[in-house]
Each structure stands twice: as C-alpha cells, then as structure tokens.
N, C-alpha and C positions, 0 to 999 in steps of 0.2 A: 689364792685370790687372783693371781695373774692369769690363770687359765680362763676364768670367767670373763675377764676384760677382753681376752682375745675373741670370744664368741659374742660379745656385746652387739656388734652390728647385725649379726644373724638374728639374735633374740629380738632386738628392736624392730628389725625389718619384718619378722614374723608377726609380731603384735600389730604392727602398722598394716600389714596385708590383711590380717584377720579383721581389724577394725574397718578397713575399706570395704571388704566383702560384706560384712554384716550391715554396714550403713547403706550399701547399694541394695541389699535385699529389703531392708526396711523401707527405703525410698520406693522401690519397685512395688511392694505390697500397698503402700499408701497411695501411689498414683493409680494403680489398678483398682483399688477400692473406690476411689473417687470416680473413676470412669464407669465402673459398674453401677454405682449409685446414680450417676447422671443418666445412664442408659435405662435403668429401672424407672426413674422419674419420667423420662420421655415416654416409655411404654405406658405407664399409668396415666399420663396426660392424654394419650391417644385412646384410652378406654380399656386397656388390658390391665388386669389386676393379678396379684399373686394369690395362689391357692391358700396360703397361710393367712391372708388378710381376713378371711371369713366373710366375704361379700355374698351377693345373691347366689352365685354358683355353689358356694359351700353350703348355704342353707338349703338349696334344692337337692343337693346330694344327701344331706342329712335327712331331709323329708322323705326321699326315696328309700333310704335305709329303714326308716321307721315304718313305712308302708309294707315293706317286704317281710 
C-alpha cells in the first residue's frame, strides 16, 4: 500500500492533465462549431446556399439528369 502512496502525485497529475487536454479539445470544437455555423449563416444571408439544402440548383441538376 505504501508504494501506491508514493506514486499518488504522479497519478493525480496524469488524470488532471488528461482532464485539461480533453476539456480544451471539447472547448475548441465547440467554439469552432459556433464559428462555422455563424459563417454558414452569413453566407446563406448573402444568397449562397448549401448543396444539401435541396434548393433551386439541386432541382435543376435533378432535372438535367432526368433529361439525359
């Protein structure tokens, strides 16, 4: 039991470091997601749409495929 107590600072430090790294990654992904969502909304506000939205461009492509 005494040997485990000798390593306790290393073990606690390792868990703390892992927690900090994971928390930083989660924060980074969350911040980037919000920035990308704002950028996408800005583009859509200026008239650009996503291909996955199924807007007029998507319908014209599907129409061209049907004619071919």
